[in-house]
C-alpha positions, 0 to 999 in steps of 0.5 A: 804794406809796412807797419809804419805806413799803416801807422802813418795813415792812421795818424794822418786821419786823426787816430791816436796811437796807444802809448805802448806803440808810441814808446816802441817807435821812440825806442826804435828812433833811439836805436837808429840815432845811436847807429847813425851817430856811430856811423857818422863818427866812422865816416869822419875818421875815414875822411880825416885819414884820407884827407891827411894822407892826401895833404901829405902827398900834395906837400911832398909833390910841391 
């Protein structure tokens, strides 16, 4: 069983996490948030590039 599942079960049953564990989880969220942001930017850049080249092809065909 994953550690996060155990933590979830404990929290659902009213247990309090030690401050150290809570900090670790928030730090992990920060790392994941930064990765997601970076990937979203790359996604938009690729989508924009593909959309702009698709629009040029359509204009040339018209």
